[in-house]
Every structure is written in C-alpha cells, then in structure tokens.
C-alpha positions as CSV (number, residue, x, y, z in Angstrom):
1,M,-36.5,50.4,2.0
2,S,-32.9,49.3,2.3
3,T,-30.1,51.8,2.6
4,A,-27.1,52.1,0.2
5,I,-24.1,54.0,1.4
6,V,-21.7,55.6,-1.1
7,T,-18.6,57.3,0.1
8,G,-16.8,59.8,-2.0
9,A,-20.2,60.7,-3.4
10,A,-19.5,64.4,-4.2
11,G,-17.5,63.4,-7.3
12,G,-18.9,62.5,-10.7
13,L,-18.2,58.8,-10.4
14,G,-19.6,58.5,-6.9
15,G,-22.7,60.5,-7.9
16,R,-23.4,58.3,-10.9
17,M,-23.0,55.1,-8.8
18,A,-25.5,56.6,-6.3
19,E,-28.0,57.3,-9.1
20,R,-27.8,53.7,-10.4
21,L,-28.4,52.4,-6.8
22,A,-31.3,54.7,-6.4
23,E,-32.7,53.4,-9.7
24,A,-32.5,49.9,-8.2
25,G,-34.7,51.0,-5.4
26,H,-32.3,51.8,-2.6
27,E,-32.6,54.7,-0.2
28,L,-29.3,56.6,-0.5
29,L,-26.9,57.8,2.2
30,L,-24.2,59.8,0.5
31,V,-20.9,60.5,2.3
32,D,-18.0,62.9,1.5
33,L,-15.6,65.3,3.2
34,D,-16.7,67.8,0.5
35,P,-19.8,69.7,1.6
36,G,-20.8,69.5,-2.1
37,V,-22.2,66.1,-1.3
38,E,-25.2,67.8,0.2
39,V,-26.0,69.3,-3.2
40,V,-25.6,65.9,-4.9
41,A,-27.9,64.3,-2.3
42,A,-30.5,67.0,-2.6
43,A,-30.7,66.5,-6.3
44,Q,-31.4,62.9,-5.8
45,G,-33.7,63.2,-2.8
46,A,-31.1,61.4,-0.7
47,R,-29.6,62.0,2.7
48,A,-26.0,63.2,3.1
49,V,-23.3,63.1,5.8
50,V,-20.3,65.4,5.6
51,A,-17.7,63.4,7.4
52,D,-13.9,62.8,7.6
53,L,-13.7,59.0,7.5
54,T,-10.1,59.1,8.8
55,K,-11.6,60.3,12.2
56,A,-13.5,58.1,14.6
57,E,-16.2,60.7,14.9
58,G,-16.6,60.8,11.1
59,V,-17.2,57.0,11.0
60,A,-19.5,57.2,14.0
61,A,-21.6,59.9,12.2
62,V,-22.1,57.7,9.2
63,V,-23.0,54.6,11.3
64,E,-25.6,56.7,13.2
65,A,-27.1,58.2,10.1
66,A,-27.3,54.7,8.5
67,G,-29.7,53.4,11.1
68,G,-30.4,49.8,11.6
69,E,-30.4,48.2,8.1
70,V,-27.7,48.6,5.4
71,A,-28.0,46.7,2.2
72,V,-25.1,48.2,0.2
73,L,-21.8,49.9,1.1
74,V,-19.7,51.3,-1.7
75,N,-16.2,52.3,-0.4
76,N,-15.4,54.9,-3.1
77,A,-13.7,57.7,-1.2
78,G,-10.1,58.2,-2.3
79,I,-7.3,60.6,-3.2
80,T,-4.0,60.6,-5.1
81,R,-0.6,62.1,-4.1
82,D,1.6,61.0,-6.9
83,A,5.4,61.0,-7.0
84,R,8.3,58.7,-7.7
85,A,8.6,56.2,-4.9
86,T,12.1,57.3,-3.9
87,K,11.0,61.0,-3.9
88,M,7.6,60.5,-2.2
89,E,7.2,62.3,1.2
90,E,6.0,60.1,4.0
91,G,3.1,62.4,4.6
92,A,1.9,61.8,1.0
93,F,2.2,58.0,1.4
94,R,0.4,58.0,4.8
95,A,-2.4,60.3,3.6
96,V,-3.3,58.0,0.6
97,I,-3.1,54.8,2.7
98,E,-5.2,56.4,5.5
99,I,-8.0,57.7,3.2
100,N,-8.1,55.1,0.5
101,L,-7.6,52.0,2.6
102,V,-7.7,52.4,6.4
103,A,-10.9,54.6,6.4
104,A,-12.7,52.1,4.2
105,I,-11.7,49.3,6.6
106,R,-12.9,51.2,9.6
107,L,-16.2,52.1,8.1
108,T,-16.9,48.6,6.8
109,L,-16.1,46.9,10.1
110,A,-18.1,49.6,12.1
111,L,-21.2,48.7,10.0
112,E,-21.0,44.9,10.6
113,D,-24.0,44.7,12.9
114,H,-26.1,46.9,10.5
115,F,-25.8,44.8,7.4
116,V,-28.9,42.9,6.4
117,D,-28.7,39.3,5.2
118,G,-27.7,39.4,1.6
119,A,-26.0,42.8,1.9
120,A,-23.2,43.7,-0.5
121,V,-19.9,45.6,0.1
122,V,-18.2,47.0,-3.0
123,N,-14.7,48.3,-2.6
124,M,-13.5,50.6,-5.3
125,S,-10.0,49.4,-6.2
126,S,-8.2,50.2,-9.4
127,R,-6.2,48.7,-12.2
128,A,-3.4,50.5,-10.4
129,S,-3.5,47.8,-7.8
130,L,-1.4,45.8,-10.3
131,G,1.3,48.6,-10.0
132,N,1.7,52.1,-11.5
133,F,4.8,54.1,-11.9
134,G,4.7,57.1,-9.7
135,Q,1.8,55.7,-7.7
136,A,3.4,53.4,-5.1
137,N,1.1,54.8,-2.4
138,Y,-2.1,54.7,-4.5
139,S,-1.3,51.2,-5.9
140,A,-0.6,49.9,-2.4
141,S,-3.9,51.3,-1.1
142,K,-5.9,49.8,-3.9
143,A,-4.2,46.4,-3.6
144,G,-4.9,46.5,0.1
145,L,-8.6,47.0,-0.6
146,V,-8.5,43.8,-2.7
147,G,-6.8,41.8,0.0
148,F,-9.1,43.1,2.7
149,G,-12.2,42.4,0.7
150,R,-11.2,38.8,-0.1
151,S,-10.5,38.1,3.5
152,L,-13.7,39.7,4.7
153,A,-15.7,37.8,2.0
154,Q,-14.6,34.5,3.7
155,H,-15.3,35.8,7.2
156,W,-18.8,37.2,6.5
157,A,-20.1,34.6,4.1
158,P,-22.8,33.8,3.4
159,R,-24.6,36.7,5.1
160,V,-22.6,39.6,3.4
161,R,-20.9,39.5,0.0
162,V,-17.7,41.5,-0.5
163,N,-16.3,42.3,-4.0
164,A,-14.1,44.9,-5.6
165,V,-14.3,46.9,-8.8
166,A,-11.1,48.0,-10.5
167,P,-11.4,50.7,-13.1
168,S,-8.7,52.2,-15.2
169,L,-9.0,55.7,-16.7
170,V,-12.5,57.1,-16.2
171,D,-13.9,60.4,-17.7
172,T,-14.2,62.5,-14.6
173,P,-13.1,66.1,-13.8
174,M,-9.8,64.7,-12.4
175,T,-8.9,63.1,-15.8
176,Q,-10.3,66.1,-17.8
177,A,-7.8,68.3,-15.9
178,M,-4.8,66.2,-17.3
179,P,-2.7,67.7,-20.0
180,P,-4.1,66.4,-23.3
181,E,-0.8,64.9,-24.4
182,V,-0.6,62.9,-21.2
183,L,-4.2,61.7,-21.4
184,D,-3.7,60.7,-25.0
185,K,-0.7,58.5,-24.1
186,L,-2.6,56.8,-21.3
187,I,-5.6,56.1,-23.5
188,A,-3.3,54.7,-26.2
189,K,-2.4,51.9,-23.7
190,I,-6.1,50.8,-23.4
191,P,-7.0,47.9,-25.8
192,A,-10.6,49.1,-26.0
193,G,-9.2,52.4,-27.5
194,R,-11.2,54.8,-25.3
195,I,-11.5,56.2,-21.8
196,G,-14.1,54.7,-19.6
197,S,-17.3,56.5,-18.7
198,P,-18.8,56.8,-15.2
199,D,-21.7,54.6,-16.5
200,D,-19.2,51.8,-17.4
201,V,-18.2,51.6,-13.7
202,A,-21.6,52.5,-12.1
203,G,-23.3,49.7,-14.0
204,V,-20.9,47.1,-12.6
205,V,-21.3,48.4,-9.1
206,A,-25.0,48.3,-9.4
207,F,-24.8,44.7,-10.6
208,L,-22.6,43.6,-7.8
209,A,-25.0,45.2,-5.3
210,S,-28.0,43.3,-6.8
211,E,-29.6,39.9,-6.3
212,A,-28.3,39.0,-9.8
213,A,-24.8,38.8,-8.2
214,S,-25.9,36.8,-5.2
215,Y,-23.3,34.0,-6.0
216,I,-20.4,36.4,-6.5
217,T,-18.1,37.2,-3.5
218,G,-14.4,37.7,-2.9
219,Q,-13.9,38.8,-6.6
220,V,-12.3,41.7,-8.4
221,I,-14.0,42.9,-11.6
222,Y,-11.7,44.9,-13.8
223,V,-13.5,47.7,-15.7
224,C,-10.6,48.9,-17.6
225,G,-11.0,48.3,-21.3
226,G,-8.5,45.5,-21.2
227,R,-5.8,47.6,-19.6
228,S,-5.2,45.0,-16.9
229,V,-3.9,42.5,-19.6
230,A,-2.1,44.9,-21.8
231,P,1.7,45.4,-21.7
C-alpha cells in the first residue's frame, strides 16, 4: 500500500484531506507540530509524526517514518502573521516564509528518492498568492509555493507530478474565530456567495493525487468560489 503524507494534518482542513486520501486507498502518514495530530491519526488508523519542519531533524523524522515508497505528498502546513506591510516585524515575515514555503521545499526535496513512479505532490497555495492587503508575508509564501511547484514539475516530469491548490475562505476553526462582521464582508466578495467547505478543497486534492489527474502537472487549481477573478 502506498503512503500519502499530509503536513499540517492536525487542523480541520488537513484532517479532511487525509480522510479523502485514505478513502482512495492510501496509507496515511500525518505530520504536524501540534501533538493533536496523534489524535487525528489514531481516529483514522494512521501513523503520525510530531515534527517541526523548519528544523533539519523534523524533516529527517518524516523521511524516516515515510519509509521507501511515497505516492502522495500534500504540503499543507502553514501559519499567518498578518499586519500592514510597512508595520510588519521582520520576525513575523520570516516565520511565515520559513514555515509556509521553506519547510515545504525542504521536505519535498528530501523525499525525492522516496517517490514512486507516478507520485503526486500537491502544494497548498492560496488565492492570497495573487495579493492580499495586510498579508504581504503570507501572499509571498503562497506565491512562492506556486513558482517552486511549477519549476519542480518540469524537473521531475514525467516520474512525479507537482500541482498546487489555491483556496480562498474555508470554513475552519480559524475562520470561525473571525468577528462575524469581518467574515461577512469577505464572503460578500466571493462570486459563489458562500464560504468554502473542507470537502470542497479535499476533493480537489484527492483528484490531483489520483490516476485521473495523471496528465496534469505544473498547474494551479483555484478552489475559491470565483474569488480569483472578482474585483
């Protein structure tokens, strides 16, 4: 049975993506800095690694746990540290870039020799890669994932496919914690007229990881209710 690795798997979105990959027949390896990932993994009969992917030893722990054959890698781990660009502290900028982008690059490259023929890497980007006020660090990190993935797609073809998924607002504990008036204003900008669900995103990830997407590489799929084309 092939292994599917999902980082940032302690959260609601990461957990749902893991469930969809398990339904497709993959053995799961769930990764997160949050020890809660062990609870998520236990509920799915999966393996878990508590690791800091910004550290070499964290990446090494995941590679060791993965073993010899990896069919899917979903780079989902990420954080936000929002502020106006001119007010943003350097530490906040560096933290987001290091976790959202650099850690994903390190883990992906470290797994190069473990990917099976036909393997799929899915980088979780964001509609924010097109630019968001107050999120210069986050937008830069998510745009970086797109560029990295497109370059790697060329380098690793045809053995490994590399794509990105770019959601907009998704109904997770993070968005549920927003003030209702702020959330309502953001939803009003989405042409589809609603917030996305974890299933909306997880379904696209599962598709890109499947044989049905075997001719798709180097692409970005926006799962944003049309927000990417709205004013």
